C-alpha positions in Angstrom: 0.2 0.1 0.1 1.4 3.1 -1.1 1.5 6.5 0.7 -1.5 9.2 0.1 -0.9 11.5 -2.9 0.6 14.9 -0.9 -1.5 17.9 -0.7 1.8 20.2 -0.4 4.6 19.5 -3.1 7.3 21.5 -1.7 6.9 19.4 1.3 7.0 16.2 -0.5 9.9 17.4 -2.7 12.1 18.4 0.6 11.1 14.9 2.1 12.3 13.1 -1.4 15.8 15.2 -1.2 16.2 14.1 2.4 15.1 10.5 1.4 18.0 10.6 -1.6 20.6 11.9 1.3 19.9 8.7 3.1 20.3 6.4 0.1 23.4 8.3 -1.1 25.5 6.9 -4.3 23.9 3.2 -3.5 21.3 2.0 -6.6 18.0 2.4 -5.5 17.5 -1.2 -6.8 19.6 -2.5 -4.0 18.2 -0.3 -1.2 14.5 -1.2 -2.5 15.4 -4.7 -1.9 15.9 -4.3 1.8 13.1 -1.9 2.2 10.6 -3.7 -0.2 9.8 -5.7 3.2 9.4 -2.7 5.3 7.7 -0.2 3.5 6.2 -2.2 0.0 7.6 -2.7 -3.5 8.1 0.3 -5.2 6.9 2.8 -2.6 10.5 4.1 -2.0 10.9 5.0 -5.7 7.6 7.3 -5.1 9.2 8.8 -2.3 12.3 9.5 -4.1 10.6 10.8 -6.6 8.2 12.9 -4.6 5.0 11.5 -6.2 3.7 10.3 -2.6 4.6 10.7 1.4 4.6 7.7 3.9 2.1 7.0 6.5 3.3 7.5 9.7 4.0 3.8 10.7 6.4 4.1 7.4 8.0 6.8 8.6 8.6 5.2 12.1 10.0 2.4 10.1 12.3 4.5 7.6 13.7 6.3 10.9 14.8 3.2 12.6 16.4 1.4 9.3 18.3 4.7 8.6 18.8 5.9 12.3 17.7 9.2 11.6 14.6 11.1 13.5 11.4 11.6 12.0 11.9 15.6 12.5 14.7 15.3 10.2 13.1 13.1 7.8 9.9 15.5 7.7 11.6 18.8 8.2 15.0 18.5 8.1 15.7 19.5 11.5 18.5 17.5 13.5 17.2 15.5 16.5 19.9 13.5 17.7 19.2 9.5 17.7 21.9 7.3 20.0 23.9 5.1 18.1 23.7 2.5 20.8 22.6 1.1 23.9 25.6 3.0 25.7 24.7 6.5 24.0 21.4 6.0 24.9 22.0 5.3 28.6 24.3 8.4 28.5 21.6 10.7 27.2 19.3 9.4 29.6 21.5 10.4 32.5 22.6 13.8 31.0 19.0 14.4 30.5 17.9 13.5 34.0 21.0 15.5 35.5 20.1 18.9 34.0 17.7 19.4 36.5 20.2 19.0 39.3 22.6 21.2 41.1 26.4 20.7 40.6 26.8 18.6 43.5 24.3 16.3 42.5 25.7 16.1 38.7 28.8 14.9 40.2 27.2 12.3 42.0 24.8 11.4 39.1 27.5 11.0 36.7 29.8 9.5 38.9 27.2 6.9 39.6 26.7 6.5 35.3 30.5 5.9 35.3 30.6 3.0 37.7 27.6 1.6 36.4 29.3 1.5 32.6 32.7 -0.1 34.4 30.4 -2.8 36.1 29.0 -3.4 32.8 31.8 -3.5 30.7 33.4 -5.9 33.4 30.2 -8.1 33.3 30.6 -8.4 29.3 34.2 -9.0 29.7 33.6 -11.8 32.1 30.8 -13.1 30.3 32.8 -13.4 26.9 36.0 -15.1 28.5 33.7 -17.8 30.4 32.2 -18.5 27.0 
């Protein structure tokens, strides 16, 4: 099922530009094969050529597949997505700490550092045991 024909052509063309940026120099056929299961056969071609816009559920799938935010896909605005679980955890600690005073921030980040060290130590022990 394809996305709906957009009412705002300029918006659709901007979205097409961002999709092209994600694809880069890779052949559309190779990208399409991977995404066909996610968004439907031939639909990516419509997005790249500014013929249609994806449904919200497809936007989420594209966002996850290319590791970009929906804000960036739709509006071109940067909204960082954590690259891995460690970065995600750090961002959670950082956001929580923004509300704290300096002494509490130090304690908060110290706890984060200790948690990360323990996690790394546990992962190393597990891999050595295997």
